[in-house]
N, C-alpha and C positions, 0 to 999 in steps of 0.2 A: 328247722326254724332258721330263717336268715336273720342274723343279728349283726349289728345293732338294728333295732326296729325304729321306723319313723312313724310317729303317732301324732296326728294333729299338729304337724309342723314342728315337732320336737324329736329329738333323738334320745333313745333310752340309754341310760348310763348305769353300768353294773360295777360295783366295787366292793372291796372288803376293808372295812374301816380299821381292822386290826393289823393290816399288813402294809399296803401301799396306797392309802386312800388319797384321792385327788384333793387338791387344795381348794378347788372351787367346783361348783356344780357342772361347769363345762369340763368335766374330767373324762373318764373313760371306763369302759367295761373292763372288769378284771377277771375274776374266777369263773363266773357263770357260763359263758360260751365254751370255755376250755373244758369244763367239767361235763357239760352236755356232750361234747365231742368224745371225751374219754368214756362216758357211759355207753355211748353208741358203739365205740370200739370194743368194749367188754360185752356187748350184746345184752345190756341190761334190759329188763322187761319194761314194757310201756308204763306199768304202774310205778316202778321205781323212778323212771324218768319224770313222771308226773309229780311224784312226791318231792323230788328235788326241785322241780320248777316252782312248786308251792312254797317250799322252804326259802327260796332266794328272792321271792317277790319283795320282801322287806328291804332288799338291797338295791332296788330299782329306783332311780331318780330320773328326771327328765330335764334335758337342757335344750334351750332354743337352738334350732338350726341356724347356722351362720350364713346369711344370704350373700355376703360379699365373697366372691370367688377368689381363690388363691392361684398365683402363678407358681411355677416350679421354684423360682427364686424366693417367693414369699414363703413357701413351705420350708425351704432350706433355712431361711432366716429365723424361723420359729423353733428350730431345734433347741430343746431344753428350756423353752420359755414357759411351759405349762400354761399356755394360753391358746384359745381358739381351737380346741380339740375338734369340735364339730366341723369347722372349716377345713381342717387338715384331713379329717375322715372323708369329707366330700371331695376334696382334691384327689385322693387316692381312689375312691370309688369311681369317680369319673375317668381317671386315667386307665383303670382296669377295664372299664367298659369300652375303651377306645384302642387299647394296646394289648398284646398278649401278656399274660402274667410274667413270663420269663423276661420280657423286655423291661417291664417296670422294675423287677427285682435286680436285673443286671445293672441298672442305673443306680438304684437306691441302696442296695445292700452294701457295696463297698464304702459308701458314704457313712452308713449307720453302724457298720461292723465294729469300729473302735468303742462303741458304747453298747456292746453286746450284753453286758451285765446289768444294764439299766433296769431299775425297778425289780430287782431280784430275778432277772431273766424273763419276766412275764411278757414283755412285748414280743420277744422272739418265740417264746413258747406259744403264745396266742397265734402268731403268724404260722408256726408249724402246724398247729391244729387246723387252721384255715386252709392251708395247702393240702393237708391230708384229706380234708373233707371236700376239697374243690369248692369252697364257699367264698365267693367274691367279697361279700360284706365283711367276713372275718379276716380275709387277707388285707383288705383296706383298713380294718380296725387295728390289726397288729402293726402295720406300718405306721399308722397315725399315732398309735400309742408310743412307738419307738421314737418318733420325731418329737412328740409332745414332752416326753419325760427324759429325753436324751441326756445321758450323763457319761461323758468319756473319762476313762481312767488312764492316767499316764503310767508309763513304765517307770520303775524307780530309778533306773540309770540306763545308759547306753550299753553297758556291759552285757554280754551274752553269756548264759550259763554254759558250763563245760560238761555237765553231767550227761551221760548217754541215755538215761531213762528218766521218765517223769517222776516216779517215786523217789529216785535218787536226788532229784532237785529239792523236794520237800524234806527229805531226810536230813539234809545239811543246811537248809535255808536259814534257820534261826540260830545256828551254832555261833556262840559268842555275841549274839544280838540281844539287847535289852528290849524284848518284846513283851507286851502285856500278857498275863496269863488268865485273862477274863475277857468276855465279850466286849468289844469296843462299842460302847453304848450308842443308842439312837432309837428313835421311835419306829424307824423303818430300816430295812436292809440297805436302802440307798444311803441313809445317813451313816450307817455303820461302815459302808464301803468308803464314804468320804473321810471318815475318821481314820481308816486304814491309810489312805494315801496322804493324809495330813500329819500322820505320826512321824516324828523326827527320824525314827529308825527305818522307815520305809525306804528312804533314799539310799540306804546301804545294802538293800537286798538285791540279789542277782537271780532272776528267774526268766528273763527275756530269752525266748528260744532262738537258736541259730536257724538260719534259712534251711529249709528242708528237714528240720529236726522232728517236726510234729507229724503225727497221723491222727485222723479222727478216731480210729480204733483204740489208740493208746490213751487219748483223752477220755473216751467213753469208759475204758477200763479203770482209769484213775478215778473218775467220778463215782462209779459204783463201788469201788474199793474204799474210797474215803467215807462214803455214806455208811457202808457196812461196818467199817472200823469204829466210827464215832457215833453212829445213829443220831445224826445231828440234823435238826430241822432246816437250817440254812443250806447244808450240803445236799439235802434232798433236791433242792432246786438245781443243783449241778447235774443231777441225773436227768431230770426232765428237760433241763436246758440243753444238754448235749443231744438228746433225742431231737429237739427242735433244730439244732444245728445240722444234723443229718438230713432231716426233712427239707430244710431250706437249701442245703447244698445240692440236692438232687435237681434243683431248678436253676443252677448256676453253671456257667461254663468254667469258672474258676472257683470251686468251693473252698479251696485252700485259703481264700481271703479271710475266711471266718476263723481259721484254726488258731492263730496267735492269740486272738481275743477270747476265744473259748477257753484256752489254757489260762490266760490272765484272769478271767472271771472266776475260774475255779480256785486259783491260788488266793485271790483277794477274798473270796468267800471263806476259805479255810483260815486265813489270817484274821478275818473279822471276828472269829469266834474265840480267839485267844488260845487256840489249840497248840499242842506240841506233837511232834512226830511220834507215832505209835506204829510199830511194825505190824503189818496186817496179818491176820490169821485166816486161813482158808478153811471154811467149814468142812468137816469130814463126811457128814451124812446129809441126806436130803431132808428137807423140812417134813414134819409130821403131816401137814396139810397139803393136799393136792391143789392144783390150780383151780378146779371148779369151786372148792370151798373158799379159797382165798378171794376169788373174784366175787363170789356171793357175799362174803363178809364186807368187802370194800364197797360194793354197790349198796348193800343194806345200811351201811354206816352213814351214807349221804354226806360224808366228810370230803371236802374239796381235795385236799392233798392226798389222802389215802387213795381216792379214786384215780387221780392222775398218775400217782406213782405206780400203782398196781397195773394200770393200763400200759404204762411205759415199760415196766419190768417184764410183763407178759409178752409184749411185742419183741423185746430184745431176747428173751429166753427162746421164743419160737424161732428166731432168726439165727441165734448163735449157739444155743445149748449151754450157755454159761450159767451154772447153778447158783452163782452169786445173786443173780437177778431173782431167782426163785426164793432164796433165803431172805433177801431184802423185802420182797413182797409179803412173805409169810410173817416176818417181824412187824411189818406195818399194820397188819390187821390183828395181831395177837392181843 
């Protein structure tokens, strides 16, 4: 299925009103296409996919296509405005029909990377699924979503951290800092992230990485370790978000442009939950459930986040053999 669909001069809009709902009908698709992609990745049966399609129909709205074309400068000026989503989508869909995907990404990703955490990572996650499926409409939708909801997070200071490892940064980050011990409120993760950067203590924190300090493998390990340690819904997005960063990086000549902002997004997500450092524990034994059962439970649940998380963890486990992904997936469906 090529999504978003054009029906009678309108563009279909999928969203989850409990997470990052668009403010107007000219919003954007959210979970539906990503979950369809994950179900395919898990080789879910046709009946399961059909059940999910039926379940999400109530989330579909239609927005009028914007007939006024955008230039590159127009699209750039619309960053973070949450206006004219359909026009932005059409701009990228047209660009992708005329240029190689890599050429479009090489231009736009460095521009958008500082807002990688936008809308709880969902634009980059959606883009990652579109790239994995080689789905032009979904690639355009992910880029348009990123522009539409663009929310850049500043670093707290120009100081660079001196810790040699990423867990070490978090271990000492809040020492002597008056940081809240509860979730920084907001109706969406985007609002919570804004509350983080607006908190007076944020300016005192030091976690900006030094040049050449980061590797994607280290960020991926930090993301899965944090989610395993805290079993936190917000940190779940750090796991699927870093998967998207890997997928996107495969299409860039300089994938390292994403790494500082992938790390920043993970730290701000952790801070937004009012958490304190907890030494991670490595599970000693394998989960009781094998992957076949875990995948079956995830697909049968028709739960957006379980499906995407299990698909992500299965992909990483098959690639790396890291048992933590197996543990996280088993816990998600328990």
